[in-house]
N, C-alpha and C positions, 0 to 999 in steps of 0.2 A: 459328363457335353463326349458328345455321339455323333462323330463327326467321319464322314469316310476321307478327310482332311485332314494332315494334321494340324494343327492347331498350338503352337507356345509359348511361353509366357519372360518377358523382361518384367525382370521390377526392378526400377531403380530404389537403391539403398545406402547410396551415399551424398555427397550435399559441404557445407558446410552450413549448412541452416546460422545462416551469421544473423536473422533476426530473434536468434532464438541462444543468439551466447552461444552456440555452436555444440550446443548438447546434437545424444542421439536420438534423431527424432526418428527411423527407426525402430528406434527400441521403447518409446515412448510407452505406457500403458491407456487406453483407453479401454471403458467396456470389462475392463477383467484383461486385457491378450493387449501386446504387444500389436502395436502399427504393425509391424513386416508380419507378422500369426497373422494378422487379419488378411494382409496381400498375400501372403505364402495360400494362407485353405479358399482364396477362394480363387487359384489361380492351380486348385488340385489338379480339373480336371486337364487340363494340359499336357500334350505330350512331353516336352518339356520344358523344363523351365529354370532360367539364372539369372541368379542375385547380383548386383551389380554395386558395388562399392568397397569399404575396408574388408579382410576375411575377417569372418567371425568362422567365430568355433562353434559354435554352436546352429549350424546352417550342413546339414551336412548330405551324404548321397539320398534319394537319387536327385534334390535339388544343385545344381553345381554353379561355382562362382568365376567371379570374371571380376575387373578391375580396366576403371580406365582409363585411359594409356598419353600424359600421363595420369597419380590420380588427382585429382579433386579440377579438373582438369572439362567442368559440366556436364550438362544430361547428355547431349550430345555426343559426345565421350564415349560418354553411359552405353545411351543407342550400338554404338560402333560395335562397344566390348561384345557387347552382349549376344550382337548376330554373328559376333566372328565365333562364342562359343558355342553358340546353339548351330550354326554350321546348317543350318537350315536349305529346303527343297525350295527355288526362287516360284514355285504352285506352292506351300507351304503358307499356312496365314500364320499374324506372331501378336499379342498381346501386349501393350505400353502400359506398363502401372507406374505411380510413384509410392510409396510405399510410407505415408503417409495418408492413405486416405482412410479412415475411422469406419466407414462402415458399404467398404465393397464389399458386393458379394458374392457364391460362385454366382446366381444368379446376373452381376452388371456383366460380367465376363458376356454371360452366355447372348445376353441379349447384344452386347458388339457385333461379335463371333457373329450372329445372325447377318446382320445386319449387310454382310462383305456380299454376300449375296448375286449382290446388286453397286458394286461399290467398293472400291479399290479401297479407299478409306475412310471410315470412322470415327470419328472425338467425337467423345460423352458431353453436355450442354450440361453446367446448371444450374440450380433452381435462381441462379439470380441473370443468365443466360452468358454467362461467361463458360465459353469454350474449353474442357482442357487439357490441354495437349496432351499429357500423362497420363490419358484412361483411356485409349485408344486401340483400337485395331487394324490390321495393314494385310497385303499382300504381303507376303516376304521383298516379294521380285520389283517391290513398285516403293516399301521402307530403303530395300538396296543402295534400288537406284538415287531416291533425293538423298541418304550418307555417300554416295562416290560424287554425286554433282556439286555437293561442298567441297573437296577440296581435301581441307583442313577442320578436324570435326569438336577443336579443341578451344572452346571456352564460347562456342555457336550454341544461342538459346532456343529451344525448342520448338518453336513460333519460324526460324528457319529453315524447320521440315516439310512443313508446313503444303502443301501441290497447293495448285492453281480448284483443282476440283476434286471436292469430299461432300462427304455424307455426315451428319449427328444425329445425336437420339440425346431427348432428352432427358434427365436421369436425376429428381426432383430429390433424390437422400442424397446426394453424391457432396460430400465437402471436403476440403485439403487443411490443411492445418499448417499453415506456415506464419505462424507468433503463437507465444504463450497464453493471448486470449481465447484462438482456436481453440486450443488443445480444452482448455476452461471450459467452453464452452462444444465442445464435444463430449468432454463427460462428465456434463451433466445434464444433456441428452442421450445418454448411455446405461444412466441410472438403473433404468429401468427392465434390460435385457440381461435378462438369467445369463452368468459362467459359470462354469463349471470348479470344480472343487479348483484346482490345477489354477486354473487362472485366476477365482476368487486368491485366492495364495500369490497369486504374484501378485495383482493390485493391488495388497497390504502391502507388498515389500516395497515396489513400489511410489503407495503414495504417502507411507505414513515418517515422517525424521525421525532420526534418532534421538536419545534423550544426550541433554549434555549430560559429559565425563564431573563426577566427584569426586575426592578421593577418599574414601573409607575401610575402617579393619574391613577384615578380609571374613573375621566369624559374624562381622551380622550384616556383609555382604551374600549370602546365599539367595541366590536366583537373580546375582546379575554376571553382568556381562564384562570383561578387562579390557577396558578401553587403551590399554600401552598390552607391552611383554612385560610379562612375568617375573623378574630376574634374582638371582640369589644373591640376598645382604653377606649371610656369609656361608662359607662349604660344609660339604656335609660329610665325613666327621670334622669336627673342627679343629679335634685332635687327633692319636691315637690313641683308640680301645678295641677291647677285646671281642673279641666275636663271639666267647664261648666261654663255660666255665672250664675254668682252667690253673694256669699254672703262666706268669711270664715270668722270664728267665732272660738272663745273660748271658749270651757266648753258646756257647757248646758245651754239650753235656756230658759231664753227668752236673749232677748242682749241687748247693751245698740249698737245703731247701729249708728257711726263715720260720719266724710264725708270723710274720705281718698279712693278713691278707688284704685289698684291695677288692672294696663294692663304687657299684655304680653310683655316682652323687659324691665318693668323696674326697673332701680337697685338701686333708691332709696329706705337707712331700713324703714322699719315698724316696728315696734314691738304690739302685743297684749296682754293683757292682758284678767286674766277669765273673761267672762262675756262682753268681748266685741266684736265685726262683723264692717268687714269692704265690701268695693262691691268690684270685683277683678273679670277680665275677662277670658275669656278662654287661658288657655295658660299662662298666669300670676302663678309665683311661692306666695308658698305660707308664708307671711308675719311669723317672727318670732313668737313664739307663738299661730300659728291657730292650730286646730286638725281637724277639716274640712272643707267640703265646703257645704252649702246648697242652691240647684240651684233652681233660682229664681221663675218657677213652685211651687216649697214645699217650696219659705219663705210668708211673709206678712209683711209688714213694718207700723207701725202705731207712727203717734205724739203723743209726753203727756207732762204734766208738770214736766218732767223731762228728756224731749229732744226726739231724735226717738227711737222709740223701735223696736227691729225685732224679729218673731218670727216664728215656724213650723206654715204652716196650717195645719190647724185637720186633722189627714185623707191621710193622706200622709206617704208613707213609709222613715225610716232610714236611705240615701246612707251615705255612703264617696265619693265624684265628689269629689277626688281627685287624682290621677295620684303619688303613690308613688315613691322610686329613686328604681329601679330597673327594674322596675315590667312588661317591656316590652322585659329585659336582662340586665344583670349585665357583668361588666367589664373581658372582658375575655370572652366571649359570643361565643361559633361558632355559626357565622353567615350565612356561605355555606362552600361549603367544595371544598378540588379541583377536576380541572374539570368541575367547573361550570364555566356556558357561562355568560360573564358580559356582564349585560342589563342595560338598562337605573335604571329598580327597582333595581339589584342591587349596581347599583352606589349612587341609592338616601341609600338605605338602606345603605349603608357604609358610607354617609354622616351623617346620623343621628350616629354613630360609632363613629363619628369624628376617624375613622381609611380612610383618603384619599387616601393613597399609595399602591397597594398592591403587589407583584410578577403576574406577569401575562406569557402567551406564546401568542403573536401577538395583536392587531391584524393581519388579513395575509391581505398583500400587494398586490398587483400584475399590472402587464402591463400590456399592454390590445390590440392586437394585429390585424389587420383587411389585408390579402389580396387581393391580386390585383388587375391586371392594369386597373380594370373592374371600378372599383368601384371608386362613386365619393360621396364627401360628402357636397361639396361645391359648388354655381355660380355655371350653367349650364351645364345640359348633354350634351357631344355629342354623337354623334352616338356613339351602339356601346356598350356608357359606362351603369351605374345602380345604384339611388342612395346608398346609404348605411346606411340601416334605420336597420342595424344591429350594427354598434357601437356608436353610439350614446347612444344607451338604458342598452347598457353592464354592464356598471358602476352599473347602480342602478337597476339588477338582479343581480349582485354579490351583491355587499350591503346588501340586502335584505335576502343576505346566510352569511352574516358575514365580508365577504369582500372589504377593503381598495381598489376603482383601486387610485395608482399616475401615472398612464400616460399613454395616449393612441394614435397609430399610428396607420399607413397605411400602410404595407408593400408592395413595389414593386415586382413584377414578376419577381426577375431574380435569375443569376443561383447562386448565395453567401448571399443571402437574406435572408433566415434562420441561416445560417452559424453566421451572420451580427449579424443579435437579438440576440443569443445567447449569444453571445461572450460581447456582448457592453452591456447588458438590466443583471446586475450585484445586484442593490440593494432589486426588488420584491422579495418577497419568492414563488410566484407562476408566470407564462407567459401564461396568453390566447393564445391562438391566433385561429381565425376563418375564415373560406373556405381553412385548409388543412386537409385533409382527404378523397379526393375525388380524382379519378384521378393520376395526374405528379405531381401534388402540396404534395399528402401522400408521395410518392417517395421522394426529395427534403426536405420533413420536418421527415422524417428519418433516410434519406441517412446525417440530420445536425444534425440531434439527436445521430446516432452513431459515428457522429467526432470529437465530443464533451463529447463521452463515459458515456448517459448516460446510463441510463438504460428502456428494455422499462417495463412499473409493470399494463398498461388495454391496447393491442392491435386495439383487432373486438369486439364489445358485441351483442349478440346474441336479441337486440332490434328492433322494427322500429318507427319513426327516432334515428339515434343516430347510427345507426350499426359502424363505421364508426368514433365516435370516437376514441383519444390515452389520455395515461396519462403514465409522463415518469418522470424517475429524473437525474438530474442532475448530475452530483462528488460534488458539495458544495452543496447541498443540495435544490437545485430550481426544484420545481416543473413544471413538461412544461403540457398543457393539450387542447386538438385538437381538434377540436369544429367542426362539419362543415361548411361548410359557409351559406347555407338558414336562414333564421332568424328565425323557428318555429322549424327548425332540433334543428338548435346551442342552443336557448332554453331549448329545449325539453333536450338539452343531460346534458345542465349547471347544473338546477333546478338535476335532478337525480346525476349528479358526483360530486358535489362543497361540497354540508356538507360532506361527505367524505373525502376527503380532507383538509375541514377543522378542520373536528375533528380529522385526522392525526396531522396533523404539528400544533392543539394548544393539541394536548393531553387531546379532551375535551371528557368528557359518550356524548352517543353519545345518541341523542335523542329517544326514539318508535315510532314508524313506526306507521302513521295513517291512518285506513282502511276502507275501505267504499264495499254496496254490488252495483253492476253492474250494472243495472238496464234489461240492452240491449246486456251483456255481448256477448252472443250468435251471434250476428249480426258482432257486432266491431272486435274481437278474428281470429286472426290471424295464423300462423304452431308455429312463438313465438313472444316474450314480446312484445306490442303496446302500446306506448306511447299516450294518447291521450286527449281532454279536454272534462272536465264534469261539471256540473248544476244539485248543486242537485233540486231532486223531491218533492215532499207532502207528500210522505209515511216517506225519510230517504234514498231510497237510488239515487242514481244517477243516470243516462243518462251519457253515453260518445257519443261523435262526430262520424257516421263514415267515415270520412270520412275528411280529411286537410289538407288543399294547404299550404306547407311550403315553397312557396317562399316572408312570409307574415307572419302577427301575429295578422291577425284579426280575426283566431278562437278563438283566446284569450278573444278576448273584451266581457266581458258581465257571463265571467266562472270562479267558485272561485276553482280551481284546476286542474293538471294532475295528469290523471288515469293511472297507472301498468298494463294491463289490459293483463293478462294473455297469454301464444296459448293455442287455445280452451278451451276458454271459455262454461263455460254454465253463463244462469240468473241464476243472485241474488251472481253471486262469487265475493269472495272478491280479491280488489286489494291494492294497496299502493296507499294514494294520497300525492300529495305533489302538497300546497298554491302553488298558484299564488300570488306576493306580489299585495298588496293592494294602 
C-alpha cells in the first residue's frame, strides 16, 4: 500500500455473536483460514493495525491489541478504543473492518482508501446494495469528530457514526457472516480457493468433529487418543522389591546367611529376624522383616564354625537397593493427560499400573479405494494397464500415521462408482480415495460428494505435488480424503494431511512441527510450497532432491524425510520435515 499519508487499520474482533450461539466468530475458518487472519492479511500493508476485542494470545507485534470499555460495549466503543490505541495524527487515514468478512482482500482496502482522495468517509456497498458500516475508510480527524460528538460510545450502533455526507464504493464480492447459514454459504463459495498447507490443516481441525469416546483395552487401542486422563489403578511397585541381585538383610551386619533364596515371582512365605540374610534376585519381593538389600558387589560371604556369615565389603557405600512401594507412582497418579496418543510405551505403562482399560477416541479406521480401469493389482498386465503400486502400500503409510485400514478396494470407472462407495462404505471413520482428484474423476467425486450432502473442507492446496487434493466431511461424520493417483504425489499428500485428520477425529494434542534447514533451498524452491525428499548432511542441514518423478516411489528410497520447502526460499531456510516410515 503506497501512500505518503499514513494509513492505519482498526479490526473489530469482539461482539457477542448472539445469532450464532456466542461463538468466537473471528476464529471461524472459511476457505482454510480464520476470518480474523483474512482481515489481518487484507490490512497487512497498513502503517499500524489494532485488533479490538478480547485479548488473543496468537496476535502479537507488530499488530496492537485493545478492548472496548466496558468489554462488550459495542462496535462504536470498539472504534473509540482502536483510535486511542493507534494514536494517529488527524491528517492520517484509517480503515475500519470487522473480522467477519471472509472475502476481504488487500485490493479491497486499497480501493476504499484511494476513494478518500475525494471524500472524508467511504463505505463499501455489497451486492445487495446494503451499506457495510464495518468496511469503511475515514480521515482520522473526521472519525474522531464523529466519536466525540456522540458523547458516550457505550452500546451505540455503527450507523450513529455515519456522517451526513459520505461516498460509497460497490464491492460485489463483499459479504459478512452474521448467522450460521452465512458461514456455510461462505464456506461453500470458498471451496475452489487454494489454501496453504497450514491453512488446510487448520480448516480440517476446525471442521472435523471428534469421534465419540469408547472404553477399550489399551493393548487394542494403539493409534487411538486418550479421552480422559490415564490414572494408575495400583502403585508401583505394589510391594517392596529388590532393585539388584544380592542379599536381603534384617538389621545391621554382619548377618547370618540362611540357605533360602528369594526369586522374582516367588510366593512362598519367608520371614527374617534381626541378623538374618538370604539370597535375593532382582525383582523379588522382600521377605517379611527385611530392612534393605545389599547388592552382590558390596557383600562378602564367609564360612565360620557358626555357619555362613555375610559382611558388607569394606569401603563400599551403604545403599538401600530396594524399590519401595509407590516409589515410581502412587495409586491414582496421573500417568498421561487426555489428548495423549496411545502408543506402545503408553500401553506398557498402563499395564504396569494395572490400568488395562481406558476411554479413548479411535483408533481411526479407514477404507482405502484406488480408482481407475487401467489399474491392475494381480495377474499379467494387458495393453493399456498399469500395475497398482500404490494400493498395496497405502495401509502401511496410513499405519505410520496411526490409521488402521480395515478394507481396501479397487473402484472401476463407472458413472455411479463414487456414489456407491459413499453409500455402501459405512463402517470406517475415513475413506481414502486415490486417483480421484485430476480431470474428470475429480468432477465425478465432487459431484458424488455434493449429492451425498458432504461439506467440502479443503478443495485445493497451494503445494506441489498434492495441489488437487480434497478433504470433505459427510453428514454422518465420515471423512473423505481424495489423493492424486501418482504414487509419489499420493504419499506426499497423505503424510502431509492425514495427521491433521487423525488429530481432529481423536481430539489429540497436536504434535510439534519438526523443522530443518534446507541447504539447497534456493535451487529447489518454486512459486509455491514444494514437497521434496531430503537427506541429512554432515553439518546438520538437509539436502533436497531438486526433481522427483511422481509415477513411482523410487525417490523415497534412502531418504529420511519429506521437506515442505517454502516458495522462493533462500539456502539454509527452515522447512517443515515430515518423517518417512522406517
